[in-house]
Every structure is written in C-alpha cells, then in structure tokens.
C-alpha positions as a Markdown table, in Angstrom:
| # | Residue | x | y | z |
|---|---|---|---|---|
| 1 | Unk | 23.2 | -36.0 | -30.3 |
| 2 | Unk | 26.3 | -37.4 | -29.6 |
| 3 | Unk | 27.7 | -34.7 | -31.7 |
| 4 | Unk | 25.8 | -32.4 | -29.9 |
| 5 | Unk | 27.5 | -33.4 | -26.9 |
| 6 | Unk | 30.9 | -33.2 | -28.4 |
| 7 | Unk | 30.4 | -29.0 | -28.5 |
| 8 | Unk | 29.0 | -28.5 | -25.1 |
| 9 | Unk | 30.7 | -25.9 | -22.8 |
| 10 | Unk | 29.4 | -27.0 | -19.5 |
| 11 | Unk | 27.1 | -29.6 | -18.5 |
| 12 | Unk | 27.8 | -33.0 | -16.9 |
| 13 | Unk | 27.8 | -36.1 | -19.2 |
| 14 | Unk | 27.0 | -39.7 | -17.8 |
| 15 | Unk | 28.7 | -42.5 | -19.8 |
| 16 | Unk | 27.9 | -46.2 | -17.9 |
| 17 | Unk | 28.5 | -49.3 | -19.5 |
| 18 | Unk | 32.6 | -49.4 | -20.1 |
| 19 | Unk | 32.4 | -47.3 | -23.2 |
| 20 | Unk | 35.6 | -46.2 | -22.9 |
| 21 | Unk | 35.9 | -45.5 | -26.8 |
| 22 | Unk | 33.4 | -42.5 | -26.5 |
| 23 | Unk | 34.6 | -41.2 | -22.8 |
| 24 | Unk | 38.3 | -41.2 | -24.7 |
| 25 | Unk | 36.6 | -39.4 | -28.0 |
| 26 | Unk | 34.9 | -37.1 | -25.7 |
| 27 | Unk | 38.3 | -35.9 | -23.9 |
| 28 | Unk | 40.0 | -35.7 | -27.5 |
| 29 | Unk | 37.4 | -34.0 | -29.1 |
| 30 | Unk | 37.8 | -31.5 | -25.8 |
| 31 | Unk | 41.1 | -31.2 | -25.6 |
| 32 | Unk | 41.7 | -30.6 | -29.4 |
| 33 | Unk | 39.2 | -27.3 | -28.3 |
| 34 | Unk | 41.8 | -25.8 | -26.0 |
| 35 | Unk | 40.4 | -26.9 | -22.8 |
| 36 | Unk | 42.5 | -27.8 | -19.6 |
| 37 | Unk | 41.6 | -31.6 | -18.4 |
| 38 | Unk | 41.7 | -32.6 | -15.1 |
| 39 | Unk | 41.2 | -36.5 | -14.0 |
| 40 | Unk | 41.4 | -38.5 | -11.3 |
| 41 | Unk | 43.6 | -41.1 | -13.1 |
| 42 | Unk | 43.1 | -42.9 | -16.7 |
| 43 | Unk | 41.8 | -45.4 | -18.1 |
| 44 | Unk | 42.3 | -45.3 | -21.3 |
| 45 | Unk | 44.5 | -43.1 | -23.4 |
| 46 | Unk | 44.1 | -39.6 | -24.2 |
| 47 | Unk | 45.7 | -37.8 | -27.0 |
| 48 | Unk | 47.1 | -34.3 | -25.8 |
| 49 | Unk | 47.4 | -32.6 | -22.2 |
| 50 | Unk | 45.9 | -34.3 | -19.0 |
| 51 | Unk | 46.3 | -33.5 | -15.4 |
| 52 | Unk | 46.0 | -36.0 | -12.7 |
| 53 | Unk | 44.8 | -35.5 | -9.3 |
| 54 | Unk | 41.4 | -34.6 | -7.4 |
| 55 | Unk | 39.1 | -32.6 | -8.9 |
| 56 | Unk | 37.5 | -31.6 | -5.2 |
| 57 | Unk | 41.1 | -29.7 | -5.3 |
| 58 | Unk | 41.3 | -27.7 | -7.8 |
| 59 | Unk | 39.1 | -25.2 | -10.1 |
| 60 | Unk | 41.0 | -23.7 | -12.7 |
| 61 | Unk | 40.0 | -26.5 | -15.6 |
| 62 | Unk | 37.8 | -26.4 | -17.9 |
| 63 | Unk | 36.4 | -30.6 | -17.7 |
| 64 | Unk | 36.9 | -32.7 | -15.5 |
| 65 | Unk | 36.7 | -36.7 | -15.4 |
| 66 | Unk | 35.5 | -38.3 | -13.0 |
| 67 | Unk | 35.6 | -42.2 | -12.1 |
| 68 | Unk | 32.8 | -44.4 | -11.3 |
| 69 | Unk | 30.9 | -41.7 | -9.5 |
| 70 | Unk | 27.6 | -44.3 | -9.0 |
| 71 | Unk | 29.9 | -46.7 | -7.3 |
| 72 | Unk | 31.4 | -44.8 | -4.8 |
| 73 | Unk | 30.1 | -45.0 | -0.8 |
| 74 | Unk | 27.3 | -42.7 | -0.2 |
| 75 | Unk | 28.8 | -39.9 | 1.6 |
| 76 | Unk | 31.2 | -39.6 | -1.6 |
| 77 | Unk | 28.1 | -39.3 | -4.0 |
| 78 | Unk | 27.0 | -37.0 | -1.5 |
| 79 | Unk | 29.8 | -34.7 | -1.7 |
| 80 | Unk | 30.4 | -35.0 | -5.8 |
| 81 | Unk | 26.7 | -33.9 | -5.5 |
| 82 | Unk | 27.8 | -30.8 | -3.7 |
| 83 | Unk | 30.7 | -30.6 | -6.1 |
| 84 | Unk | 28.6 | -30.9 | -9.3 |
| 85 | Unk | 26.4 | -28.2 | -7.7 |
| 86 | Unk | 28.8 | -25.6 | -6.9 |
| 87 | Unk | 30.1 | -26.0 | -10.9 |
| 88 | Unk | 27.5 | -26.1 | -13.5 |
| 89 | Unk | 29.8 | -23.8 | -15.6 |
| 90 | Unk | 32.0 | -26.7 | -15.9 |
| 91 | Unk | 32.3 | -29.6 | -18.1 |
| 92 | Unk | 32.4 | -32.9 | -16.2 |
| 93 | Unk | 32.5 | -36.6 | -17.7 |
| 94 | Unk | 31.0 | -39.1 | -15.1 |
| 95 | Unk | 32.4 | -42.4 | -16.4 |
| 96 | Unk | 30.8 | -45.2 | -14.7 |
| 97 | Unk | 32.3 | -48.8 | -15.3 |
| 98 | Unk | 29.4 | -50.3 | -14.4 |
| 99 | Unk | 25.6 | -50.4 | -17.0 |
| 100 | Unk | 23.6 | -48.3 | -15.4 |
| 101 | Unk | 20.1 | -46.3 | -17.9 |
| 102 | Unk | 16.8 | -46.7 | -15.6 |
| 103 | Unk | 18.4 | -47.1 | -12.9 |
| 104 | Unk | 19.7 | -43.9 | -12.7 |
| 105 | Unk | 16.1 | -42.5 | -11.2 |
| 106 | Unk | 17.5 | -44.3 | -7.6 |
| 107 | Unk | 20.0 | -41.7 | -7.2 |
| 108 | Unk | 20.1 | -38.1 | -6.7 |
| 109 | Unk | 22.8 | -37.5 | -8.9 |
| 110 | Unk | 20.1 | -37.7 | -11.6 |
| 111 | Unk | 19.9 | -34.0 | -10.9 |
| 112 | Unk | 22.7 | -33.0 | -12.3 |
| 113 | Unk | 23.7 | -34.3 | -15.2 |
| 114 | Unk | 22.4 | -33.3 | -18.8 |
| 115 | Unk | 23.1 | -36.3 | -21.0 |
| 116 | Unk | 22.7 | -40.1 | -19.8 |
| 117 | Unk | 25.0 | -42.3 | -22.8 |
| 118 | Unk | 24.2 | -45.8 | -21.2 |
| 119 | Unk | 26.8 | -48.2 | -23.9 |
| 120 | Unk | 25.9 | -51.9 | -24.5 |
| 121 | Unk | 27.8 | -54.5 | -25.9 |
| 122 | Unk | 25.4 | -57.3 | -26.8 |
| 123 | Unk | 26.0 | -61.0 | -27.7 |
| 124 | Unk | 24.8 | -61.2 | -30.9 |
| 125 | Unk | 27.0 | -58.9 | -32.5 |
| 126 | Unk | 26.0 | -55.6 | -32.1 |
| 127 | Unk | 26.9 | -52.1 | -30.2 |
| 128 | Unk | 24.0 | -50.0 | -28.7 |
| 129 | Unk | 24.2 | -46.5 | -27.4 |
| 130 | Unk | 20.9 | -45.0 | -25.4 |
| 131 | Unk | 21.6 | -41.4 | -25.3 |
| 132 | Unk | 19.0 | -39.4 | -23.5 |
| 133 | Unk | 18.6 | -35.9 | -22.5 |
| 134 | Unk | 18.2 | -35.0 | -18.7 |
| 135 | Unk | 16.3 | -31.2 | -17.1 |
| 136 | Unk | 16.0 | -31.8 | -13.8 |
| 137 | Unk | 16.4 | -35.8 | -13.4 |
| 138 | Unk | 13.8 | -36.2 | -15.9 |
| 139 | Unk | 14.7 | -37.8 | -19.5 |
| 140 | Unk | 12.9 | -35.2 | -22.2 |
| 141 | Unk | 14.6 | -36.5 | -24.7 |
| 142 | Unk | 16.6 | -39.5 | -26.3 |
| 143 | Unk | 17.8 | -41.5 | -29.1 |
| 144 | Unk | 19.3 | -44.8 | -29.7 |
| 145 | Unk | 22.4 | -45.7 | -31.6 |
| 146 | Unk | 22.9 | -49.1 | -32.8 |
| 147 | Unk | 26.6 | -50.7 | -34.9 |
| 148 | Unk | 27.4 | -53.9 | -35.9 |
| 149 | Unk | 30.6 | -55.1 | -35.4 |
C-alpha cells in the first residue's frame, strides 16, 4: 500500500504523527519523477527543487505540501477544504505533526483524503505505521506496518 501511494499521480495523502521520514520519501519520489513541488515550508530536507510559497496562490505545480492542516483555525480548514475540492487533479501531501488516526472523522477534510498514514513511535522499541485508504471520508481498506528499532 505504501508503494501504491508513491506511484500516485493525483489525490491527497495525510501523514500524521510526525512521520517526517515518510513525507520526505514521498516528496523525493515524486520529485524524481519530474513533478514540480510547492511547499509552504520544509520541516525536513528534500532532494531536488522545491519551491516555497502559499499553495493558495499558484496552480502551476504538480505536488503541494501543506503543513499542519488539522491544527489550523476552523476558517483556514474550510478554505483548505474548498481548495482541495478544486485541486483533485493534483497530488497533495498534507503533513500533520500531531497524531491523528480514528479521530479523523471529526474533520470535514476526511472527505478529500485518499490515504491516511498514521505514524507512531511506540515506547517498547518499535515504530508503527497504519495506512488507511479512504473513499468519501470512510475507511475502505487498511494495512499496518511494524518496524523494530
């Protein structure tokens, strides 16, 4: 399922739980395929060219990185929801530093997300990644990956 996300050409992916390494991998893969990337700012290193700016001001990019969409005020989340509705033909990576998994149902944003990746570092020496496929805001498939440190 993680590989399928890397091969996407359009859609929205939400990574929660401070999964910087996963977000970095996806941006690098998409950038290596020749896609132009616009990020609000970069909390991690990305190989290749990444433009910094507001995603709401430019429509000539293939991939957009939007940071902490769920932590924003309600008005900004509604603006983002409208923007996502208009940009279904683009790749959008939503990166949320706080952990959100089942509580995604509280947000309208769930209706525009194709995949939710919930990263969690457990205290007993392993990392857990839950990947869920969403369709119309409902979970239609999922897989859990575990990595021991």
